[in-house]
DRENTORLO-633318 format. One record per residue: x, y, z of N, C-alpha, C in turn. Coordinates in pm, whole numbers, plus 50000, padded with zeros to 5 digits. Each point is the difference from the previous one (the first is absolute). Example, Ala and Ser with C-alpha at 12.3 -4.5 7.8 and 13.67 -1.06 7.14 Angstrom:
! residues 2
+-------+-------+-------+-------+-------+-------+-------+-------+-------+
|   n.x |   n.y |   n.z |  ca.x |  ca.y |  ca.z |   c.x |   c.y |   c.z |
+-------+-------+-------+-------+-------+-------+-------+-------+-------+
| 51319 | 49431 | 50780 | 49911 | 50119 | 50000 | 50090 | 50120 | 50000 |
| 49965 | 50105 | 49928 | 50082 | 50119 | 50006 | 49923 | 50109 | 50073 |
+-------+-------+-------+-------+-------+-------+-------+-------+-------+
This chain:
! residues 78
+-------+-------+-------+-------+-------+-------+-------+-------+-------+
|   n.x |   n.y |   n.z |  ca.x |  ca.y |  ca.z |   c.x |   c.y |   c.z |
+-------+-------+-------+-------+-------+-------+-------+-------+-------+
| 37823 | 38438 | 51243 | 50070 | 49929 | 50105 | 50025 | 50095 | 50115 |
| 50013 | 49947 | 50115 | 50016 | 50086 | 50116 | 50144 | 50006 | 50044 |
| 50037 | 50115 | 50053 | 50128 | 50010 | 50066 | 49991 | 49927 | 50133 |
| 50110 | 49941 | 50046 | 49994 | 49917 | 50119 | 50021 | 50077 | 50128 |
| 50038 | 50125 | 49993 | 50016 | 50077 | 50121 | 50136 | 49984 | 50065 |
| 50084 | 49910 | 49949 | 50132 | 49981 | 50057 | 50108 | 50067 | 49916 |
| 49959 | 50087 | 49909 | 50095 | 50067 | 49913 | 50032 | 49920 | 49876 |
| 49945 | 49882 | 49987 | 50026 | 49915 | 49884 | 49928 | 50054 | 49878 |
| 50052 | 49966 | 49884 | 49939 | 50045 | 49877 | 49885 | 49908 | 49964 |
| 49897 | 50057 | 49939 | 49885 | 49922 | 49957 | 50033 | 49927 | 49872 |
| 49943 | 49881 | 49985 | 50016 | 49927 | 49875 | 49893 | 50047 | 49903 |
| 50034 | 49999 | 49873 | 49909 | 50046 | 49897 | 49950 | 49878 | 49925 |
| 49872 | 49974 | 50009 | 49943 | 49880 | 49941 | 49948 | 50025 | 49860 |
| 49970 | 49891 | 49927 | 49948 | 50013 | 49865 | 49857 | 50054 | 50000 |
| 49972 | 50087 | 49907 | 49865 | 50054 | 49984 | 49993 | 50066 | 49863 |
| 49880 | 50025 | 49955 | 49979 | 50068 | 49873 | 50047 | 50144 | 50011 |
| 50057 | 50059 | 49891 | 50047 | 50139 | 50005 | 49890 | 50100 | 50033 |
| 49876 | 49966 | 49973 | 49890 | 50092 | 50025 | 49943 | 49988 | 50141 |
| 50049 | 49908 | 50078 | 49950 | 49977 | 50135 | 50088 | 50073 | 50100 |
| 49937 | 50073 | 50090 | 50074 | 50065 | 50108 | 50003 | 49905 | 50120 |
| 50117 | 49986 | 50058 | 50020 | 49915 | 50117 | 50016 | 50090 | 50121 |
| 49935 | 49964 | 50110 | 50009 | 50079 | 50123 | 50129 | 49968 | 50074 |
| 50071 | 50102 | 50043 | 50117 | 49986 | 50085 | 49954 | 50042 | 50139 |
| 50001 | 49906 | 50095 | 49937 | 50022 | 50129 | 50093 | 49968 | 50116 |
| 49970 | 50061 | 50113 | 50058 | 49959 | 50128 | 49888 | 49927 | 50073 |
| 50028 | 49881 | 50048 | 49896 | 49917 | 50063 | 49999 | 50013 | 50152 |
| 50035 | 50118 | 50050 | 50002 | 50023 | 50143 | 49859 | 50015 | 50058 |
| 49902 | 50026 | 49918 | 49862 | 50019 | 50042 | 49908 | 49914 | 49914 |
| 49877 | 49991 | 50043 | 49899 | 49934 | 49918 | 49887 | 50098 | 49983 |
| 49969 | 50049 | 49883 | 50061 | 49967 | 49871 | 50141 | 50059 | 49988 |
| 50082 | 49946 | 49908 | 50138 | 50047 | 49983 | 50007 | 50147 | 49959 |
| 50112 | 50064 | 50032 | 50023 | 50141 | 49966 | 50057 | 50005 | 49859 |
| 49935 | 50072 | 49910 | 50047 | 50015 | 49862 | 50117 | 50098 | 49995 |
| 50114 | 49954 | 49948 | 50118 | 50085 | 49985 | 50005 | 50061 | 49861 |
| 49966 | 49920 | 49898 | 50002 | 50044 | 49860 | 49940 | 49888 | 49916 |
| 49991 | 50023 | 49870 | 49965 | 49895 | 49905 | 50107 | 49997 | 49893 |
| 50014 | 49887 | 49930 | 50098 | 49990 | 49892 | 49949 | 49906 | 49893 |
| 50058 | 50012 | 49879 | 49967 | 49908 | 49891 | 50127 | 49927 | 49957 |
| 49987 | 49902 | 49914 | 50116 | 49919 | 49962 | 50096 | 50073 | 49907 |
| 49964 | 50115 | 49950 | 50094 | 50081 | 49921 | 50096 | 50077 | 50088 |
| 49981 | 49992 | 50131 | 50091 | 50067 | 50092 | 49956 | 50139 | 50041 |
| 49881 | 50040 | 49963 | 49949 | 50131 | 50044 | 49939 | 49985 | 50138 |
| 50042 | 50086 | 50090 | 49949 | 50000 | 50137 | 49913 | 50124 | 50016 |
| 49880 | 49981 | 50054 | 49903 | 50109 | 50013 | 49978 | 50028 | 50148 |
| 50033 | 50122 | 50041 | 49991 | 50038 | 50139 | 49906 | 50119 | 50014 |
| 49908 | 49993 | 50097 | 49912 | 50112 | 50029 | 50020 | 50039 | 50145 |
| 50025 | 50128 | 50023 | 50012 | 50053 | 50135 | 49923 | 50132 | 50005 |
| 49898 | 50001 | 50080 | 49910 | 50116 | 50010 | 49945 | 50034 | 49862 |
| 50028 | 50120 | 49951 | 49949 | 50041 | 49870 | 50105 | 49991 | 49890 |
| 50108 | 49924 | 50022 | 50109 | 49987 | 49902 | 50008 | 49857 | 49949 |
| 50041 | 49987 | 49873 | 50022 | 49870 | 49939 | 50140 | 49997 | 49940 |
| 50070 | 49889 | 50018 | 50131 | 49979 | 49939 | 49996 | 49871 | 49921 |
| 50061 | 50001 | 49883 | 50015 | 49881 | 49916 | 50149 | 49988 | 49975 |
| 50063 | 49899 | 50061 | 50145 | 49989 | 49997 | 50044 | 49864 | 49948 |
| 50127 | 49991 | 49961 | 50065 | 49876 | 49957 | 50118 | 49975 | 50091 |
| 50039 | 49874 | 50014 | 50122 | 49969 | 50074 | 49973 | 49948 | 50139 |
| 50058 | 50066 | 50098 | 49992 | 49956 | 50139 | 49927 | 50104 | 50084 |
| 49913 | 49951 | 50088 | 49929 | 50088 | 50093 | 50018 | 49943 | 50140 |
| 50032 | 50086 | 50094 | 50006 | 49961 | 50140 | 49901 | 50087 | 50075 |
| 49930 | 49938 | 50096 | 49900 | 50074 | 50076 | 49992 | 49946 | 50142 |
| 49932 | 50073 | 50084 | 49975 | 49959 | 50137 | 49848 | 49993 | 50016 |
| 49952 | 49892 | 50059 | 49856 | 49985 | 50023 | 49954 | 50110 | 50095 |
| 49894 | 50073 | 49965 | 49952 | 50108 | 50086 | 49935 | 49949 | 50129 |
| 49965 | 49873 | 50007 | 49935 | 49944 | 50119 | 50097 | 49939 | 50099 |
| 50095 | 49916 | 49952 | 50087 | 49927 | 50093 | 50146 | 50045 | 49994 |
| 50039 | 50077 | 49899 | 50137 | 50049 | 49990 | 50098 | 49904 | 49935 |
| 49952 | 49885 | 49949 | 50088 | 49904 | 49934 | 50050 | 50056 | 49868 |
| 50126 | 49970 | 49966 | 50057 | 50044 | 49874 | 49975 | 49894 | 49893 |
| 49968 | 50047 | 49879 | 49973 | 49912 | 49887 | 50076 | 50050 | 49878 |
| 50039 | 49908 | 49911 | 50066 | 50036 | 49875 | 49939 | 49919 | 49887 |
| 49976 | 50066 | 49888 | 49952 | 49936 | 49878 | 50102 | 50033 | 49894 |
| 50065 | 49897 | 49944 | 50114 | 50022 | 49910 | 49974 | 49939 | 49863 |
| 49970 | 50085 | 49902 | 49988 | 49958 | 49862 | 50130 | 50022 | 49925 |
| 50088 | 50086 | 50051 | 50124 | 50034 | 49930 | 50088 | 49876 | 49981 |
| 50005 | 49912 | 50098 | 50085 | 49881 | 49989 | 49946 | 49900 | 49899 |
| 49874 | 50008 | 49966 | 49939 | 49908 | 49904 | 50016 | 50046 | 49857 |
| 50034 | 50129 | 49979 | 50016 | 50055 | 49865 | 50142 | 49975 | 49954 |
| 50016 | 49918 | 49895 | 50135 | 49973 | 49950 | 50003 | 50010 | 49850 |
+-------+-------+-------+-------+-------+-------+-------+-------+-------+
């Protein structure tokens, strides 16, 4: 699902645990990839030659348009 660019949080849709979902900013065509995530709540981020695999909440800024995005899995874990 894509971040909306207005600082709003992205909704997390149903998908298989083995499927990676693209988290995108749609300011350009094709969209700018911010990260990928799976339904287990693992967020996969690649920046240059580094990789991060995190859980919980991630906030980022689109490198193209400067819009703020948030992906929140922490609120879904109960």
